[in-house]
C-alpha positions as CSV (number, residue, x, y, z in Angstrom):
1,M,0.0,0.6,-0.1
2,R,1.8,2.8,-1.3
3,R,2.3,6.1,2.0
4,T,1.5,9.2,1.8
5,T,3.4,12.2,3.0
6,P,1.7,14.4,5.3
7,P,1.6,17.7,4.1
8,R,4.3,19.8,6.4
9,R,2.7,22.4,9.1
10,L,4.1,26.1,9.4
11,S,7.0,26.5,11.8
12,V,5.5,29.4,14.8
13,A,8.1,31.8,13.1
14,E,6.6,31.1,9.4
15,R,2.5,31.2,11.0
16,T,3.6,34.3,12.6
17,L,5.1,36.1,9.8
18,A,2.2,35.3,7.4
19,T,0.0,36.2,9.7
20,A,1.5,39.9,10.5
21,L,1.8,40.4,6.6
22,L,-1.8,39.5,5.9
23,A,-2.6,41.8,8.8
24,M,-0.6,44.8,7.6
25,T,-2.7,44.0,4.2
26,G,-6.0,43.8,6.0
27,L,-5.3,46.9,7.0
28,L,-4.1,49.2,4.1
29,L,-7.3,47.7,2.4
30,F,-9.4,49.3,4.7
31,A,-7.6,52.6,5.6
32,A,-8.8,55.7,7.2
33,T,-8.9,59.2,6.6
34,A,-5.6,60.6,7.1
35,L,-4.6,64.1,7.8
36,G,-1.4,65.4,8.1
37,H,0.9,67.9,5.7
38,A,-0.2,71.2,5.4
39,T,-2.5,72.3,2.7
40,L,-3.9,75.6,1.7
41,A,-7.5,75.0,2.6
42,N,-8.8,78.1,1.3
43,S,-7.9,82.0,1.5
44,T,-9.6,85.1,0.7
45,P,-9.4,86.5,-1.6
46,S,-9.4,83.4,-3.6
47,S,-6.9,82.4,-6.2
48,D,-7.5,83.8,-9.7
49,A,-10.4,86.2,-8.1
50,R,-11.5,89.9,-9.4
51,L,-12.3,91.8,-7.6
52,S,-14.6,95.4,-7.7
53,A,-12.1,96.7,-5.2
54,A,-9.2,95.9,-3.0
55,P,-9.9,94.0,0.1
56,P,-8.4,94.8,3.3
57,A,-5.8,91.7,4.4
58,V,-5.5,88.5,2.4
59,T,-6.4,85.7,4.4
60,L,-4.6,81.9,4.5
61,T,-6.2,79.3,5.8
62,F,-4.5,75.4,5.8
63,T,-5.4,72.5,7.0
64,E,-2.6,71.8,10.2
65,P,-1.2,74.3,12.7
66,V,1.5,76.5,10.5
67,Q,4.7,78.8,11.4
68,L,5.8,81.8,9.5
69,L,9.9,81.9,10.7
70,E,9.6,86.3,9.3
71,P,6.9,88.5,8.4
72,D,8.5,89.0,5.5
73,D,8.6,85.1,4.6
74,A,4.4,85.9,3.2
75,D,3.9,89.2,1.5
76,V,1.7,90.6,-1.6
77,V,3.2,92.3,-4.3
78,D,1.7,94.0,-7.5
79,E,2.7,93.6,-10.9
80,E,6.1,95.4,-10.8
81,G,7.4,93.9,-7.6
82,T,6.4,96.4,-4.9
83,T,5.0,94.9,-1.5
84,V,1.5,96.3,-0.5
85,S,1.5,94.3,2.3
86,K,2.6,94.9,6.0
87,G,3.9,91.3,6.9
88,G,2.4,88.4,7.6
89,S,1.4,86.9,10.9
90,I,0.0,83.9,12.4
91,A,-3.6,84.7,13.8
92,A,-3.3,84.5,17.9
93,R,-7.4,83.1,17.4
94,D,-6.1,80.1,15.0
95,A,-2.4,78.9,13.9
96,R,-4.2,77.6,11.2
97,V,-4.6,81.2,10.1
98,L,-1.9,83.5,8.3
99,E,-2.8,86.9,7.6
100,M,-0.8,90.0,5.4
101,P,-3.1,93.1,6.2
102,L,-3.0,95.0,2.7
103,Q,-2.3,99.4,1.9
104,P,-5.6,100.9,1.2
105,D,-6.5,102.5,-1.5
106,L,-5.2,99.5,-4.1
107,A,-5.2,100.5,-7.6
108,D,-6.7,98.3,-10.7
109,G,-4.2,95.4,-11.6
110,T,-3.0,91.7,-10.7
111,Y,-2.0,91.3,-7.5
112,T,0.3,88.4,-6.3
113,V,0.4,86.2,-3.1
114,R,4.0,84.5,-1.7
115,Y,4.2,82.8,1.2
116,R,6.7,80.6,2.5
117,I,5.6,78.5,5.6
118,I,6.1,75.5,8.0
119,G,4.1,72.5,8.6
120,A,3.3,71.0,12.3
121,D,5.2,68.2,11.0
122,S,8.7,70.4,10.2
123,H,8.2,70.1,6.2
124,V,8.4,73.2,4.5
125,I,5.5,74.7,2.2
126,P,6.0,77.5,-0.7
127,G,2.9,78.3,-2.5
128,V,2.3,81.7,-4.8
129,F,-0.8,82.6,-6.3
130,V,-2.6,85.8,-8.2
131,F,-5.9,87.6,-7.9
132,G,-7.3,90.9,-9.5
133,V,-8.7,94.4,-8.3
134,G,-10.7,95.7,-10.9
135,G,-12.2,94.1,-14.6
136,G,-8.6,93.7,-16.5
137,E,-7.3,90.6,-17.0
138,L,-4.8,88.5,-14.7
139,A,-1.6,88.5,-15.6
140,E,1.1,86.2,-15.0
141,P,2.2,85.8,-11.4
142,Y,5.7,88.1,-9.9
143,L,8.0,85.8,-9.1
144,E,11.6,88.1,-9.4
145,G,12.5,88.6,-5.9
146,S,11.0,85.6,-3.9
147,P,13.3,83.4,-2.2
148,E,14.0,80.2,-4.0
149,R,12.5,76.8,-3.2
150,G,16.0,75.2,-1.5
151,P,16.7,72.4,-1.1
152,S,14.1,69.0,-2.3
153,E,12.5,67.1,0.8
154,T,12.8,64.6,-1.4
155,G,15.9,65.2,-3.0
156,I,19.5,63.7,-2.3
157,W,20.1,66.0,1.2
158,G,16.7,65.3,2.8
159,V,16.9,62.0,2.5
160,S,20.5,61.9,3.6
161,S,20.1,63.5,6.6
162,R,17.6,62.1,7.7
163,F,19.1,57.9,6.9
164,L,22.1,59.8,8.5
165,Q,20.0,60.5,11.7
166,L,18.0,57.2,11.6
167,V,21.7,55.2,11.1
168,G,23.0,57.5,14.1
169,L,20.1,56.7,16.3
170,G,18.9,53.7,15.4
171,G,22.3,52.2,15.4
172,L,23.0,53.7,18.9
173,L,19.7,51.5,20.2
174,G,20.3,48.4,18.5
175,L,23.7,48.3,19.4
176,L,22.7,48.6,23.2
177,A,20.0,46.2,22.9
178,F,22.0,43.6,20.8
179,R,24.3,43.5,23.5
180,W,21.6,43.3,26.5
181,L,19.1,41.1,25.3
182,V,21.4,38.7,22.9
183,W,25.0,38.7,23.6
184,A,25.1,38.9,28.0
185,P,22.3,36.5,28.4
186,V,24.9,33.8,25.7
187,L,27.8,34.6,27.1
188,N,26.6,34.0,30.4
189,R,25.2,30.7,30.3
190,T,27.0,29.3,27.8
191,T,29.5,26.4,28.7
192,V,31.2,25.5,25.2
193,L,34.1,28.0,26.1
194,D,37.4,27.2,28.4
195,E,38.7,29.9,30.5
196,G,41.0,31.2,27.7
197,E,38.4,31.1,24.6
198,R,36.1,32.8,27.2
199,V,38.2,35.9,28.3
200,A,39.6,36.3,24.5
201,V,35.7,36.5,23.7
202,L,35.3,39.0,26.1
203,S,37.7,41.7,25.5
204,W,36.9,41.9,21.5
205,G,33.0,42.1,22.9
206,R,33.5,44.5,25.3
207,D,35.9,46.8,23.2
208,A,33.8,46.2,19.8
209,Y,31.0,47.4,22.1
210,W,32.7,50.9,23.4
211,I,34.2,51.4,20.0
212,G,30.7,51.1,18.0
213,F,29.1,53.0,20.7
214,G,31.7,56.1,20.9
215,C,31.2,56.8,17.2
216,L,27.7,56.0,17.0
217,A,26.6,58.9,19.5
218,V,29.5,61.3,18.0
219,G,27.7,60.3,14.6
220,A,24.4,61.0,15.7
221,M,25.3,64.2,17.3
222,L,26.4,65.2,14.1
223,A,23.4,63.7,12.1
224,E,21.6,66.4,14.0
225,G,23.5,69.2,13.1
226,Y,23.2,67.9,8.9
227,L,20.0,67.4,9.4
228,L,19.0,71.1,11.4
229,I,21.3,72.9,8.6
230,V,19.7,71.0,5.4
231,Q,15.9,72.1,7.1
232,S,17.5,75.3,7.6
233,A,18.2,75.8,3.3
234,G,14.6,74.8,2.9
235,V,12.9,77.5,5.8
236,L,15.8,80.2,4.5
237,G,14.8,79.2,0.5
238,V,18.9,79.0,-0.2
239,G,21.1,76.4,-0.8
240,V,22.9,73.6,1.7
241,L,26.1,75.8,0.9
242,P,24.5,78.8,1.5
243,A,22.6,77.7,4.6
244,L,26.1,76.2,6.2
245,G,27.5,80.2,6.0
246,D,24.7,81.9,8.1
247,A,24.9,81.4,11.3
248,N,22.1,84.3,11.7
249,G,19.7,82.3,9.4
250,V,21.1,78.9,11.1
251,A,20.6,80.1,14.5
252,Q,16.8,81.6,13.5
253,V,16.0,78.2,12.9
254,L,16.5,76.7,15.7
255,G,15.2,79.0,18.8
256,G,12.3,80.3,16.1
257,T,10.6,77.3,14.8
258,D,8.9,73.7,16.6
259,F,11.8,72.0,14.6
260,G,14.9,74.4,16.3
261,S,13.3,73.3,19.4
262,L,12.9,69.4,18.7
263,V,16.8,69.6,17.8
264,Q,17.6,71.3,20.6
265,L,16.4,68.8,23.2
266,R,17.7,65.5,20.9
267,G,21.1,67.4,21.2
268,A,21.2,67.4,24.7
269,I,19.9,63.9,25.0
270,L,22.3,62.3,23.0
271,F,25.2,64.6,25.1
272,G,23.5,63.0,28.0
273,V,24.0,59.7,26.2
274,F,27.4,60.1,25.4
275,A,28.2,61.6,29.0
276,L,25.9,58.6,30.8
277,G,28.4,56.1,28.3
278,T,32.2,57.8,29.2
279,V,30.7,57.2,32.8
280,L,29.9,53.6,32.0
281,F,33.1,52.4,29.9
282,L,35.4,54.1,32.8
283,R,33.6,52.0,35.7
284,E,34.0,49.2,32.8
285,F,37.1,49.3,32.6
286,G,38.1,49.8,35.4
287,A,41.0,51.9,36.5
288,S,44.7,51.9,34.4
289,S,46.1,50.5,37.5
290,D,43.8,48.2,38.6
291,P,42.0,47.0,35.5
292,K,38.2,44.9,35.9
293,P,37.8,42.0,34.1
294,P,36.0,41.8,30.9
295,Q,32.0,41.6,31.9
296,A,29.0,40.1,29.1
297,G,27.2,43.2,30.1
298,Y,27.5,46.3,32.3
299,G,24.6,45.9,34.4
300,R,20.4,46.4,34.0
301,S,20.5,49.9,35.7
302,G,22.9,51.4,33.3
303,S,21.1,49.7,29.9
304,A,17.6,50.9,31.4
305,A,19.3,54.0,31.5
306,L,20.5,54.3,28.4
307,A,17.3,52.8,26.7
308,V,15.1,55.9,28.1
309,L,17.4,58.4,26.8
310,L,17.4,57.2,23.1
311,L,13.9,56.4,23.7
312,A,13.5,60.1,24.4
313,V,15.0,61.0,21.3
314,M,12.7,59.0,18.9
315,T,10.1,60.6,20.8
316,G,11.7,63.9,19.8
317,V,12.1,62.4,15.8
318,A,8.4,60.9,15.9
319,A,7.2,64.1,17.1
320,Q,8.3,66.3,14.7
321,G,6.7,64.4,11.7
322,H,2.8,63.3,10.2
323,P,2.5,61.5,13.7
324,R,2.4,64.9,14.9
325,V,-1.0,66.2,12.8
326,A,-2.5,62.6,12.4
327,A,-5.7,61.4,13.9
328,V,-5.2,60.6,17.8
329,P,-1.6,62.3,17.9
330,A,-0.6,60.4,21.1
331,L,-1.3,56.6,19.2
332,Q,0.3,57.7,16.3
333,I,3.2,59.3,17.8
334,S,3.8,55.9,20.5
335,A,3.3,54.0,16.9
336,Q,5.7,55.5,16.4
337,I,7.9,55.6,18.5
338,A,7.8,52.1,19.2
339,H,8.5,51.1,14.9
340,L,11.7,52.6,15.0
341,A,12.5,51.3,17.8
342,V,11.9,47.7,16.7
343,V,13.7,48.4,13.1
344,A,16.7,49.4,15.1
345,V,16.8,46.5,16.9
346,W,16.4,44.1,14.0
347,I,18.5,45.8,11.4
348,S,21.9,46.9,14.1
349,G,21.4,43.2,15.1
350,L,21.6,41.9,11.5
351,A,25.1,43.8,11.3
352,L,26.2,43.0,14.1
353,L,25.6,38.8,13.9
354,A,27.7,39.4,10.8
355,I,30.3,40.7,12.6
356,V,30.1,38.3,15.2
357,F,29.8,35.3,13.1
358,L,33.4,37.0,11.4
359,R,35.4,37.8,14.6
360,V,34.1,35.3,17.3
361,P,35.3,31.7,15.5
362,A,38.4,33.4,14.5
363,A,39.1,34.6,18.9
364,A,37.6,31.2,20.0
365,P,38.6,28.2,17.6
366,R,37.7,25.3,19.6
367,G,34.1,26.8,21.2
368,G,33.9,30.1,18.2
369,P,31.5,28.0,16.4
370,V,28.9,26.6,18.7
371,L,28.8,30.1,20.1
372,S,28.1,31.7,17.5
373,A,24.9,28.9,16.6
374,Q,23.6,30.3,20.5
375,I,23.6,33.7,19.5
376,L,22.4,33.2,16.1
377,G,19.2,31.4,18.0
378,R,18.6,34.0,20.6
379,F,19.0,36.8,17.9
380,S,16.2,34.8,15.6
381,R,14.0,34.4,18.7
382,V,14.4,38.1,19.7
383,A,14.0,39.6,15.7
384,L,11.1,37.4,15.3
385,I,9.4,39.6,18.0
386,A,10.8,42.7,16.2
387,V,9.8,42.3,13.0
388,G,6.1,41.5,14.2
389,V,6.0,44.7,16.0
390,A,7.2,46.5,13.1
391,V,5.2,45.4,10.8
392,A,2.2,46.4,13.4
393,T,3.7,49.7,13.9
394,G,3.8,50.4,10.6
395,A,0.3,49.2,9.2
396,L,-1.3,51.4,12.3
397,R,0.7,54.3,10.7
398,S,0.6,53.2,7.6
399,V,-3.3,53.0,7.4
400,S,-3.5,56.9,9.8
401,E,-2.0,58.3,6.4
402,L,-3.7,56.7,4.0
403,G,-7.2,57.9,2.8
404,D,-8.0,55.6,0.5
405,P,-6.5,51.9,-0.5
406,A,-5.7,53.1,-4.6
407,E,-3.7,56.1,-2.6
408,L,-1.2,52.8,-2.7
409,W,-0.7,53.0,-6.4
410,E,-1.8,56.6,-7.6
411,T,0.5,59.1,-4.8
412,G,4.3,58.9,-4.2
413,Y,3.2,58.2,-0.5
414,G,1.8,55.5,-1.3
415,R,4.0,53.7,-3.6
416,S,6.7,53.9,-1.3
417,I,4.9,51.7,1.5
418,L,4.6,49.3,-1.3
419,Y,8.0,49.3,-2.5
420,K,8.5,48.6,1.5
421,L,5.9,45.9,1.3
422,L,8.0,44.5,-1.6
423,L,11.6,43.9,0.2
424,L,9.6,42.5,3.2
425,C,9.1,39.4,1.5
426,P,12.5,38.5,-0.2
427,I,13.7,39.5,3.6
428,G,11.3,37.2,5.0
429,F,12.6,34.5,2.7
430,L,15.8,34.9,3.9
431,A,14.7,34.8,7.5
432,L,13.3,32.2,7.6
433,Y,15.1,30.0,5.7
434,N,18.1,31.8,8.5
435,R,15.2,29.5,11.2
436,R,15.5,26.5,8.9
437,I,19.7,27.1,9.2
438,I,19.2,27.2,12.7
439,T,17.2,24.5,13.5
440,A,19.7,22.0,11.6
441,L,22.4,23.6,14.0
442,R,20.7,22.1,16.9
443,R,21.3,18.5,15.8
444,V,24.7,19.5,15.5
445,E,27.8,19.2,18.0
446,R,30.4,21.3,16.2
447,P,28.8,23.6,13.1
448,N,31.4,23.2,10.4
449,R,32.6,26.6,9.1
450,A,30.9,26.7,5.7
451,T,27.0,26.5,7.6
452,L,28.5,29.7,9.6
453,R,30.1,31.3,6.3
454,R,26.2,30.6,4.8
455,V,24.9,32.6,7.8
456,R,27.0,35.3,8.1
457,L,26.1,35.9,3.9
458,L,22.5,35.6,4.4
459,A,22.4,38.3,7.1
460,T,24.5,40.0,5.5
461,A,22.1,40.0,2.8
462,E,19.0,40.4,4.8
463,L,21.2,43.9,5.9
464,G,21.5,44.8,2.4
465,L,17.7,44.7,1.7
466,S,16.4,46.0,5.4
467,I,19.2,49.5,4.8
468,A,17.0,50.0,1.3
469,V,14.1,49.4,3.4
470,V,15.5,52.8,5.9
471,I,16.5,54.4,2.2
472,I,12.8,54.6,1.5
473,A,11.6,55.2,5.0
474,S,13.7,58.4,5.1
475,L,12.1,59.7,1.7
476,L,8.7,58.3,3.0
477,V,8.8,60.9,5.9
478,A,9.1,63.6,3.4
479,Q,6.2,62.7,1.0
480,P,3.0,64.5,1.7
481,P,0.6,61.2,2.6
482,G,-2.0,59.7,0.6
483,A,-4.8,62.1,1.4
484,S,-2.9,65.6,1.5
């Protein structure tokens, strides 16, 4: 009698990933009405209006609260370019309203309204339209003398500044999480190393951690400065290099906008991270005359304090973007913080895993391969949770920014989300393949170097695809959400 092979049941990892992806797809198909990204809702007078008499003022109403860096960033000029407004200001009664009082008794003709405002999500929104007084035909807008547009938020300057910010901040959090959640638990419990190998591995891990911490902490602070220069260029309507040489303009953005206030807050907290890290570094190494033996970690209290500070910085990142003006801002900002944190843990862990598989077997030739497999197994469990949370929070954020499923393919914002989803497919395949290798490694006493090399290559490939996801995310935060 012919025997039939029963169908293979999906593993827990496969079922979890499939459920998360299906949930994200379902949520996107039932997207709610979106908010975010200031747009001009209406104006008085309206665009291309022909009036019999000049109005006393021009009033612009936006879809969200806005800021004006200087009164001259909003003006009204006649056909010769002469300013006929008395400076712009945000209405005290409603931060969505920009008012520009006009000179009395304006002559018949075409008048150009020009403005450059900053939305509550830190995007710079320029605009121009015309209206006419009297019965003549409307002329073209007068643009001479208006500020340049500055660098595009979706161009190389804008994307690279946000990418470096995410790499610096996310790398710090991911490095901390890897040592706290993966490295220390495995090293404290493993029995595969002799005393000499254990000291060698612990010494290498401690030195690598602190070198990475120092580089990333300094890099994160420099990235905030770079982001400030690029944002200032957009607000001031100049190029990045001119903005770099305009200390007064940068100071205005730093002290006169919500974005600048958040940069100051993040910079202060990052300096606190660096200072606390220095204290923990000195405590872990001990005095030069009495050095301490290497340890797998420096205790939960120090790790928790650093984690709280880094999450506070991430709160400042989330509070400057689309979540701030979405429906239920507190929920959306919380979802964004969680999303940034778990993605940082996952992607940074992939990079660190590749380094571990390269260096640990060299530091400990006898027990290193087995230790690497144990680290892989531990990280796989942490990464599974991180990816599940990332998909869930990403879906929640996408739902809040899309007004209709068609916006997924009809808008640049929606297409960026689709690109992220498409990249998750090969990433998920590589992750599941790695899980199979982990299952196989549990059956062998000593994994061979060819298997370890394959795992390292798979982790590197997954890391490369994940970096592409981060680049898309750096572009996504600059694009107007679908419904706006």
